[in-house]
N, C-alpha and C positions, 0 to 999 in steps of 0.2 A: 372501563377497565382496558379495553382494546386501545382506545385513543391514548390512554396514559402510557401504555407499553410502547406505542408507536412514537409518541413524543420523546420518550426516553432515548430513542435511537439517535436523535439529533436535538439536544436540549436547546430551546429557544428558537427553533427553526419552524417556519410556517408549516402547518399540516399538509398543505397541498404539495410542497416540495418533498416532504417525507414520502407521501403517497406516490409522487412521480418517480422517486428513487426506487420504490418497491415495484412499480410497474416495469421500469427499465430492468430491474433485477430478474423479474419473471421472464421477460423476452430473451435476455442474454443467457439465462440459465438453460432455457430450451435449446437455444443455438449451440451452446458449448457442450451440453450433454449429447446432442444429436451428432455434432460434427467433430468434437474433440474428446469425447468420452470423459468429460470432466469429473475429477474426484477431489475431495477436500478432506483433510485430516486435522484433528486438534482444534476444532471449532470451539469447544468448551473452554479453551485456554484464553479466549478473548473475554476480558472483564465485562460484566453486564452494565456497570455504571462507572462514572468517574472518567478523568482524562486518560486517554490511551494513545500511545505512539506506536503505530505499526511500522516496522522497518523491514523492507523487502528487497531482495535482489531484483535487478531490472533486466529483463530479457527482451521485451518488445513493447509496442504500443498497446498490446492487449492486457498488460499487467494490472492496471487499475480495475479492469473488469474481473480478472481472475481473483484478485484479493477480495473484491466485493461479493463474489458469488458465494464463497463459503462463509464470509463474515457479515452477512446482511443484518444480523441483529445489532451491529454497531455501524451505522452509516457514517462514513468518514469523509473528510476533505483531503484530497491528495495535493501534494506539492508537485508542480510540473513546470518545466522550462517554458518561458514566455514565448519563444519562437515557435512552439508547437501549435499555437493558435493560428499560425499562417496556413495550416493544413485544414481544409474543410472536413476531411475524414476524421482527423483527430478531434476537432471541435465537436463533431457529432458523437464521438465516443465518450468525451469527458464532460459535456455540458450537464448531464444529470448529476455528476459528482460535485459540481460547483468548485472546480479546482482552484487552487491558489497559485497564480503565476509567479515565477521567480526569474529575474533577469540575471543570468550568469555572467554577463559582461559588465555589470554595474554593481559596485559595492553598495551603493545606496539602495538600488533596487533589491538586492539580495537581503539587505537588512530589513527592508520593508516587508518582504515575504516572511522572514523569520519572526518579525513582530506579529504578523497576522496569524502564523501558526501558534505562537505562544498564547495569543489572545484566545484563540479557539480552544486550545487545551485547557486554559484556566477557566473557560466557561463549561468545561466538562465534556467536550467533544472528543471524538477520535480523529486523528490525523494520520495520513499515510505518507511516508517519505521513502524515496529510493536513495539511500545514502551513498551509493556508488557515484551518483551525480549524472549518470547517463546510461544508455543501453549498452549492454555488453556486446563485444564484437566476436566473442568466442564461446559464449554460453556459460562461462565460469563466473564465480563471485569474486569481485575485486575489492580493493581497499575502500573503507568507508571514509567519507569526508568529515572533518571535525565539526561542521556546523550542527550536526546531530546532538553533540554534547551541550551546546547552548540551549537547545530546546529542553533537554532533560534537566539541566541546571535551573532554568528559569520557571518551567511549568510543573516539574516533578510528576510527570505522567508515569503510569505503568507502561513498560516497554515490552511489546510483543514481537519477537523475531518471526518473520514470515519467509518461507522459501517457496519459490516458484520453479516449475520445471515443465518443459514442453512448449512454452510460448516462444522460445527462441527458435525452435524448429519450425513452428507454425508461421512466424513472422520475423525473421532475422533482420538485423539492421542492414539497410541497403535494398531490401525488397519493397516494391511499391505497395503490394497488397498481400494480405495473409493467405496462406494455403487454405483450401476448403476443408481438409480433414487433418487429423493428427491425434495426439494424446497430450492433454494438459492437466496439471494438478497443482495443488498448493497445500502447504502444511503450516499450521500456526503453532509456534513453540510455546514453552512455558513463559508466563509473564515474569519480567524481571523488575524488582523494586528499584526506583531511581537512586535511592541512597546507596544501594549496593554498587551500582555502576560508578557513582561519583566518588566513592571511597577507593576505587581502583586507580583513579587518575584517568585523564582523557585518553592517552595513547593505549593503555591497557584495556580500558573499557571498549574502545573502538575495535581493537583486535579481538576481544572476547565476543562482541556482537557479530563481527564479520565471520569469525570461525563457527559460531553457533548457526548462522544462516547457511554457511557452506556445508556444514555437517547435515543439517536438516535437508538440504537440497540433494545430497548424495543418497540419503535414506529414502527420500521421495522418489528419486529416479528408479531405485530398485522396485518400489511398490508399483510404479506405473508400468513396469515391464511385465508384471505378472498377468 
């Protein structure tokens, strides 16, 4: 029964990789609770089974860890910029996640990454995407890129908006290493049916998702100050 539940976290993935992910989760959870007073809300909003697309705002290199800390029941594959693999520190942070690299300077490379995401979603996996396309420079949530709608149209996953707060203060863009202390949290919003988003049209759906994440982030910021 335990192995069945573990395998459900990443369908078709070798059990040793699933256990590796869980071990990494334990280590980083201790780190974030001790140093960043980590808190997570809305974990029950993540579907237990089926394809799930997690859409989160992007504040720092710490973000894949932050999303994974609260949502460990669905081990995901994050989409990440290919050039980040040039950083030994970043490689150490994302290797357990088995990230999908995307070449933002090549249309062919980008299409290859999209196909990889669609394939994983159709296999029943969870995939994490930062639809702003890069880390924020001011901490705010910016416009979402249209590639997200291709994933929703082709794979029909449940879409879970995710808001992060505090990781920008802990490790802003331009800083070489993260601060040792701070306050970081995340919140998982209500899952959205893909057909509902597709019925809106691409532009309206992207605006809706972006506004939802921005609103969740503002609410989270208030909770973290308490």
